[in-house]
C-alpha positions in Angstrom: 334.6 60.2 112.7 332.5 57.2 111.9 332.7 54.3 109.5 329.3 52.6 110.1 325.9 54.3 110.4 322.6 52.7 111.4 319.4 54.7 110.9 316.3 53.3 112.6 312.8 54.5 111.7 314.5 55.4 108.4 311.2 56.1 106.6 311.4 59.6 108.2 314.9 60.2 106.9 314.3 61.8 103.5 311.7 64.3 104.8 313.9 65.2 107.8 316.9 65.7 105.6 314.9 68.1 103.3 313.7 70.0 106.3 317.2 70.4 107.7 318.7 71.3 104.3 316.0 74.0 103.9 316.9 77.7 103.9 314.7 79.9 106.1 314.3 83.3 107.7 311.9 83.7 110.6 310.4 86.7 112.4 311.6 85.2 115.8 315.1 85.1 114.4 314.9 88.9 113.6 313.5 89.6 117.1 316.4 87.5 118.6 318.9 89.7 116.8 317.2 92.9 118.1 317.3 91.5 121.7 321.0 90.6 121.5 321.9 94.0 120.2 319.9 96.2 122.6 318.3 94.5 125.5 319.4 92.8 128.7 317.9 89.6 130.2 319.2 90.6 133.6 320.0 94.3 134.3 322.2 93.4 137.2 324.6 91.4 135.0 326.9 93.1 132.6 327.3 89.8 130.7 323.6 89.8 129.7 323.4 93.3 128.3 322.9 93.9 124.6 325.9 94.4 122.4 325.2 98.1 121.8 324.6 98.6 125.6 328.1 97.2 126.3 329.7 99.1 123.4 327.7 102.4 123.1 327.6 103.6 119.5 325.8 106.8 118.3 322.6 106.0 116.3 322.6 102.3 117.2 319.3 102.3 119.1 317.5 104.0 116.3 319.0 101.7 113.7 318.0 98.6 115.5 314.4 99.8 116.1 314.2 100.7 112.4 315.2 97.1 111.6 312.6 95.7 114.1 309.9 97.9 112.5 310.9 96.8 109.0 310.8 93.1 110.0 307.3 93.5 111.5 306.1 95.2 108.3 307.8 92.6 106.0 306.3 89.5 107.7 302.9 91.2 108.1 302.8 91.9 104.4 304.0 88.4 103.4 301.3 86.9 105.7 298.5 88.9 104.2 299.7 88.7 100.6 298.0 85.3 99.9 295.3 83.9 102.2 296.0 80.2 102.1 293.4 77.7 100.7 294.6 75.0 103.2 293.7 77.1 106.2 295.5 79.7 108.2 297.3 77.3 110.5 299.3 75.5 107.8 302.2 76.5 105.5 301.2 77.8 102.1 303.1 78.8 98.9 305.2 82.0 98.9 303.2 84.6 96.9 304.5 85.6 93.5 304.5 89.3 94.5 306.8 89.7 97.5 308.2 92.7 99.4 311.7 93.8 98.2 314.7 92.3 100.0 315.9 95.9 100.5 313.2 96.3 103.2 315.3 94.3 105.6 318.7 94.6 103.8 319.0 98.4 104.2 318.5 98.5 108.0 320.7 95.4 108.4 323.5 97.1 106.4 323.2 100.1 108.7 323.5 97.8 111.8 326.5 96.1 110.2 328.2 99.4 109.7 327.6 100.4 113.3 328.9 97.1 114.5 332.1 97.7 112.6 332.5 101.0 114.5 331.8 99.2 117.8 334.2 96.4 116.9 337.0 99.0 116.3 336.7 100.4 119.8 335.7 97.2 121.7 336.9 97.2 125.3 337.7 93.4 125.1 338.7 90.7 122.7 335.5 88.8 123.5 333.3 91.8 122.6 335.3 92.4 119.4 334.7 88.7 118.4 331.0 89.0 119.2 330.6 92.2 117.2 332.4 90.5 114.2 330.2 87.4 114.5 327.0 89.5 114.6 328.1 91.4 111.5 328.5 88.1 109.7 325.1 87.0 110.9 323.5 90.2 109.5 325.1 89.5 106.1 324.0 85.8 106.2 320.4 86.8 107.0 320.3 89.1 103.9 321.8 86.4 101.8 319.3 83.8 102.9 316.4 86.2 102.5 317.5 87.0 98.9 317.9 83.3 98.1 314.3 82.6 99.2 312.6 85.7 97.6 314.5 85.2 94.4 313.7 81.4 94.4 317.4 80.5 94.3 316.8 76.8 93.7 314.5 77.4 90.8 311.9 74.7 90.3 313.9 72.3 92.4 312.5 73.6 95.7 309.2 74.4 97.4 308.9 78.0 98.6 306.5 78.4 101.5 305.2 80.8 104.2 304.7 79.5 107.7 302.0 81.3 109.6 302.8 82.7 113.1 300.8 80.4 115.3 300.9 82.6 118.4 299.7 85.6 116.4 296.8 83.5 114.9 295.6 82.6 118.4 295.3 86.4 119.1 293.4 86.8 115.8 296.3 88.4 113.9 297.3 87.1 110.4 301.1 87.4 110.0 303.9 85.2 108.7 306.2 83.5 111.2 308.8 82.4 108.6 309.6 81.9 104.9 311.4 78.8 103.6 313.0 77.3 100.6 312.8 73.5 100.9 314.6 71.3 98.3 312.1 68.9 96.7 314.9 66.3 96.1 317.7 66.2 98.7 319.1 62.9 97.4 322.2 64.4 95.8 323.1 66.2 99.0 322.4 63.1 101.2 324.6 60.9 99.0 327.4 63.4 98.8 327.6 64.5 102.5 326.4 61.5 104.4 326.5 58.2 102.5 329.7 58.6 100.6 331.8 59.0 103.8 330.7 55.7 105.4 331.9 52.2 104.8 328.5 50.8 105.6 325.0 52.3 106.2 322.0 50.3 107.5 318.5 51.8 107.0 315.9 50.0 108.9 312.1 50.5 109.4 308.8 48.7 109.2 307.7 50.8 106.3 310.6 51.3 103.8 309.1 49.3 100.9 306.1 50.2 98.7 304.4 47.2 97.2 307.3 45.0 98.3 309.7 47.3 96.4 312.4 49.6 97.8 312.6 51.7 94.6 310.9 54.8 96.1 313.2 54.9 99.2 316.3 54.3 97.2 315.4 57.1 94.9 314.8 59.5 97.8 318.4 58.8 99.0 320.0 58.9 95.6 320.8 55.2 95.8 319.1 54.3 92.5 322.0 55.6 90.5 323.6 52.9 88.4 327.0 53.6 90.1 325.5 52.6 93.4 323.8 49.4 92.2 326.6 47.0 93.5 326.7 48.8 96.8 323.0 48.6 97.7 321.5 45.5 99.2 317.9 45.1 100.3 316.2 42.7 102.7 312.4 42.5 103.1 311.5 40.6 106.3 307.8 39.6 106.6 305.8 40.1 109.8 305.2 37.2 112.2 301.8 38.7 113.0 298.9 36.6 111.7 296.9 39.3 110.0 294.3 37.0 108.4 293.4 35.5 111.8 293.7 38.5 114.1 292.7 41.5 112.0 289.6 42.9 110.4 290.3 45.8 108.1 287.5 48.2 107.3 288.1 51.1 105.0 285.2 53.6 104.3 285.1 54.5 100.6 284.2 58.1 101.3 284.1 60.5 104.3 283.2 64.2 104.7 286.2 66.5 104.9 287.3 66.7 108.6 287.7 70.5 108.6 285.3 71.8 105.9 282.4 69.5 107.0 283.4 68.9 110.6 279.9 68.2 112.0 279.1 65.6 109.3 282.5 64.1 109.7 282.1 63.5 113.5 278.6 62.0 112.9 280.1 59.5 110.3 283.0 58.6 112.7 280.5 58.0 115.5 278.4 55.6 113.3 281.5 53.7 112.0 283.0 53.4 115.5 279.6 52.2 116.9 279.2 49.6 114.2 282.9 48.4 114.5 282.6 48.0 118.3 279.4 46.0 118.0 281.0 43.8 115.3 284.2 43.1 117.4 282.3 43.2 120.8 284.8 45.8 122.1 288.4 44.7 122.0 289.4 48.1 120.5 291.7 51.1 120.8 290.0 54.1 119.3 292.7 56.7 118.5 292.1 60.5 118.0 294.1 63.6 117.2 292.1 65.9 119.4 290.5 65.6 122.9 287.4 67.4 121.6 286.6 64.7 119.1 287.6 62.0 121.6 285.0 63.3 124.0 282.3 63.6 121.3 282.7 60.1 120.1 283.2 58.3 123.4 280.1 60.0 124.9 278.0 59.1 121.8 278.8 55.4 122.1 278.8 55.1 125.9 275.2 53.7 126.1 275.9 51.1 123.4 279.0 49.8 125.3 277.0 49.8 128.6 274.3 47.8 127.0 276.9 45.2 125.9 278.5 45.2 129.3 281.8 46.5 127.9 284.2 48.6 130.0 284.8 52.0 128.5 288.2 53.7 129.2 288.6 57.3 128.2 291.9 59.1 128.5 291.5 62.2 130.7 288.5 60.9 132.6 288.5 60.1 136.3 292.1 61.3 136.7 293.6 58.0 135.5 297.1 58.2 134.1 298.2 56.3 130.9 299.9 53.5 132.8 296.7 52.6 134.8 294.5 52.9 131.7 296.8 50.6 129.7 296.9 48.0 132.5 293.1 47.8 132.7 292.9 47.7 128.9 295.3 44.7 128.8 293.6 42.9 131.7 290.1 43.3 130.4 290.2 41.9 126.9 286.8 43.2 125.8 287.4 46.8 127.0 287.6 49.7 124.7 290.2 52.5 125.2 289.6 55.9 123.7 292.9 57.9 123.6 294.8 60.6 121.7 298.2 60.1 120.1 300.1 61.1 123.1 
């Protein structure tokens, strides 16, 4: 029980809440069920054998393998049904035409029936309970699958397919999971989290937009007139002297980093080169990939050498992050190239 809740870095909260309130079914979840029913992690240990190995039931092996085959076919078909515009490695909308829920429901119902038989003759209370729990899990999986495929939240949710990253690295296109994610989780947040606490503090450096908390309050369902007296806001300015200590440069246009990667890298190199000359070093150049870090740092190396500026590159010379940061702090003109780790 709690009466007071403090949420730091609270700008992440609405998105995280939506993710956790999502309904999903994944291929790995189906494979996990197959493993628990049939296989053993350690053949020398009775405790790690599959349920149907501990409670032999006629037809169980065939039924479970039918379900495994159905799950593979289902997620393969979903994965190939709509090649995503955003790229194969990102989630994309669930296709309008989807496989029938019966593809997985029928083999799961067969497994559930066999588990009921196994439960009736279970040699121990523990196995009886596990058989009962696994039956409920089969029913819940079918229920979640139906909810997503039938778009149970209507237009109030986003229905997506997440690609199987491991399969993509092998050159195979298949779905890893399907999800229904609520677009607005504010009602659920307010009902299940905020209403039970006497006081909740949300704090972060980036909660306001244009010095206004309206967007964040709406995301939490706190813009309701009934909540007006309960909600207090405080915007604390930064002590940092931006006018004196910061130069902000924002390119008006850039090539697309994926569709025009070669042009994009060239543009980044030119902007980084110009910026470092303007500031005479004194910079942390941050990347999202080691490949681009190496391309840019190598391209501007001669310019920095000509200016007599120390160049520090994450991953070079075996230096760890602690040593890199120490040198970077001590040498105020140095330039550190790093990734977001």
